[in-house]
KETI-202762 format. One line per field, with one value per residue (C-alpha): residue number from 0; chain; x, z, y. Coordinates in pm, 1 decimal, padded with zeros to 6 digits, always signed. Layout:
# KETI-202762
i = [NUM, ...];
ch = [A, ...];
px = [X, ...];
pz = [Z, ...];
py = [Y, ...];
END
This chain:
# KETI-202762
i = [0, 1, 2, 3, 4, 5, 6, 7, 8, 9, 10, 11, 12, 13, 14, 15, 16, 17, 18, 19, 20, 21, 22, 23, 24, 25, 26, 27, 28, 29, 30, 31, 32, 33, 34, 35, 36, 37, 38, 39, 40, 41, 42, 43, 44, 45, 46, 47, 48, 49, 50, 51, 52, 53, 54, 55, 56, 57, 58, 59, 60, 61, 62, 63, 64, 65, 66, 67, 68, 69, 70, 71, 72, 73, 74, 75, 76, 77, 78, 79, 80, 81, 82, 83, 84, 85, 86, 87, 88, 89, 90, 91, 92, 93, 94, 95, 96, 97, 98, 99, 100, 101, 102, 103, 104, 105, 106, 107];
ch = [A, A, A, A, A, A, A, A, A, A, A, A, A, A, A, A, A, A, A, A, A, A, A, A, A, A, A, A, A, A, A, A, A, A, A, A, A, A, A, A, A, A, A, A, A, A, A, A, A, A, A, A, A, A, A, A, A, A, A, A, A, A, A, A, A, A, A, A, A, A, A, A, A, A, A, A, A, A, A, A, A, A, A, A, A, A, A, A, A, A, A, A, A, A, A, A, A, A, A, A, A, A, A, A, A, A, A, A];
px = [-05348.8, -05255.5, -05088.3, -05397.2, -05629.4, -05404.6, -05365.4, -05742.0, -05808.6, -05539.0, -05715.1, -06054.5, -06174.8, -06331.3, -06569.2, -06271.0, -06096.6, -06411.6, -06436.6, -06071.1, -06127.8, -06442.6, -06258.1, -05977.9, -06222.1, -06413.7, -06084.2, -05987.2, -06324.2, -06293.9, -05938.8, -06049.6, -06332.8, -06095.3, -05836.8, -06107.7, -06249.4, -05899.5, -05826.1, -06160.7, -06092.8, -05749.4, -05898.2, -06162.8, -05893.5, -05691.6, -06000.6, -06081.2, -05749.9, -05770.8, -05631.0, -05536.2, -05362.9, -05306.6, -04933.2, -04726.5, -04461.9, -04240.9, -04468.4, -04782.0, -05060.1, -05152.6, -05363.1, -05175.9, -05213.6, -05106.0, -04883.0, -04682.4, -04575.5, -04206.5, -04042.4, -04012.4, -04302.1, -04547.0, -04900.4, -05191.4, -05476.7, -05802.5, -05972.3, -06166.4, -06021.9, -05853.3, -05475.8, -05338.5, -04983.6, -04773.5, -04584.2, -04497.0, -04702.5, -04470.9, -04700.8, -05028.3, -05280.9, -05605.3, -05854.6, -05814.3, -06084.2, -05904.4, -06217.9, -06174.1, -05833.1, -05895.4, -06245.8, -06378.4, -06685.4, -06612.8, -06884.3, -06783.3];
pz = [+02655.7, +02354.1, +02574.6, +02798.0, +02499.2, +02343.0, +02677.0, +02738.1, +02388.1, +02429.6, +02734.7, +02564.0, +02781.2, +02493.5, +02718.8, +02915.5, +02591.1, +02478.4, +02810.3, +02788.8, +02431.3, +02535.9, +02819.2, +02583.8, +02323.0, +02586.9, +02716.9, +02364.4, +02308.8, +02640.6, +02554.7, +02216.0, +02379.9, +02637.2, +02376.6, +02156.9, +02444.8, +02539.2, +02183.3, +02165.8, +02493.7, +02373.7, +02041.7, +02234.6, +02446.7, +02139.5, +01963.3, +02277.0, +02268.3, +02143.0, +01795.7, +01857.0, +02148.3, +02273.2, +02281.9, +02395.8, +02132.2, +02131.5, +02382.5, +02169.6, +02233.7, +01924.8, +01838.5, +01664.4, +01580.7, +01858.1, +01609.6, +01553.0, +01917.0, +01994.7, +02321.5, +02570.4, +02439.6, +02686.2, +02644.9, +02800.9, +02942.0, +03051.7, +03372.6, +03306.7, +02956.6, +02822.3, +02852.8, +02504.5, +02599.6, +02893.2, +03069.9, +03388.6, +03546.0, +03548.3, +03679.3, +03863.9, +03927.8, +03778.0, +03764.9, +03529.2, +03472.4, +03495.0, +03503.5, +03143.4, +03228.3, +03583.8, +03516.8, +03825.0, +03820.2, +03767.8, +04015.5, +04372.1];
py = [-03038.8, -03249.4, -03508.7, -03527.1, -03575.1, -03842.7, -04020.8, -04016.4, -04150.5, -04418.5, -04563.6, -04535.4, -04246.2, -04055.9, -03863.2, -03727.4, -03630.5, -03446.4, -03260.0, -03152.2, -03033.2, -02845.5, -02667.6, -02566.1, -02430.8, -02233.7, -02089.7, -01979.4, -01811.2, -01625.4, -01520.8, -01384.8, -01188.9, -01040.8, -00940.1, -00789.3, -00583.5, -00464.8, -00352.9, -00176.8, +00007.5, +00120.5, +00237.0, +00436.3, +00603.1, +00697.9, +00835.1, +01036.9, +01227.1, +01585.3, +01644.1, +02007.9, +02179.9, +02531.4, +02610.2, +02906.3, +02974.2, +03281.4, +03452.9, +03405.0, +03156.8, +02953.7, +02652.0, +02370.7, +02002.1, +01766.1, +01582.5, +01902.5, +01940.1, +01934.4, +01824.9, +02108.2, +02316.5, +02469.3, +02333.9, +02521.8, +02313.0, +02475.0, +02353.4, +02033.8, +01996.1, +01686.0, +01669.5, +01596.4, +01491.0, +01374.9, +01645.1, +01828.0, +02104.9, +02404.7, +02672.6, +02721.1, +02448.1, +02326.5, +02038.8, +01744.2, +01481.5, +01146.7, +00930.0, +00816.4, +00666.9, +00543.2, +00412.8, +00591.7, +00809.2, +01177.6, +01272.7, +01343.1];
END
């Protein structure tokens, strides 16, 4: 870009140099908007995560903070509820609303 602007100015094509500069500035503005929207979407997803989870520990079901989970613990998720952590389904089956992650409508 710099070489193109300098070359255009060197041959007295100032209008061309201005157009190149305009395109670059527009591209930077669009990039900043895209990055800002991406950060906002990630922040929304993080804020959407549940802060507490239902865990089975030593045969008892308790409610605990998601930050206090340890690897290998059994997390109980009610049908239609948000899944607080990654994991493997070890028993039964249920329904999970993935529309917030996939962007698809949850209807139908």
